[in-house]
C-alpha positions, 0 to 999 in steps of 0.5 A, a space after each residue: 262430794 270430794 272437793 279435791 282437785 285430783 285429775 282423773 279424766 282427760 279431754 282433747 281441746 281443739 288443737 288435740 293437746 290433752 288437757 287434764 280436768 280436775 275432779 270438780 270439773 268432771 263432776 260439773 261436766 257430768 251434771 251438765 251432760 245430764 241436764 243442760 239447763 242446770 243452774 249454778 245454784 243447783 250445781 252448788 247444791 248437788 256438788 257441795 261446792 261454793 258458788 264462787 268455786 262453781 263460777 271459777 270452774 265454769 269460767 275455766 271450762 269455758 276458757 278451755 273451749 270445753 263448755 259454753 253458754 247459749 241463750 240468756 240466764 233464764 232460758 239458756 243452756 250449757 253446751 259441751 263442746 268436746 263430748 267423748 
């Protein structure tokens, strides 16, 4: 997969201001939408991105209010806040 930071899709945050997401962020959200229990290690394998890049993108998505984690490390799941 491409590691480019091109913006392709937009989402709305809680204040209805459009926030552009990078290609990496959209890929990560797509994979999480398919499997909300996916791990960072599997995200790394499926995207070809480094673990530190995955961690940074997850942190960014969390700070934008788009994504958060419920539960613990082993039995937790990802929750996408602004599904289209």
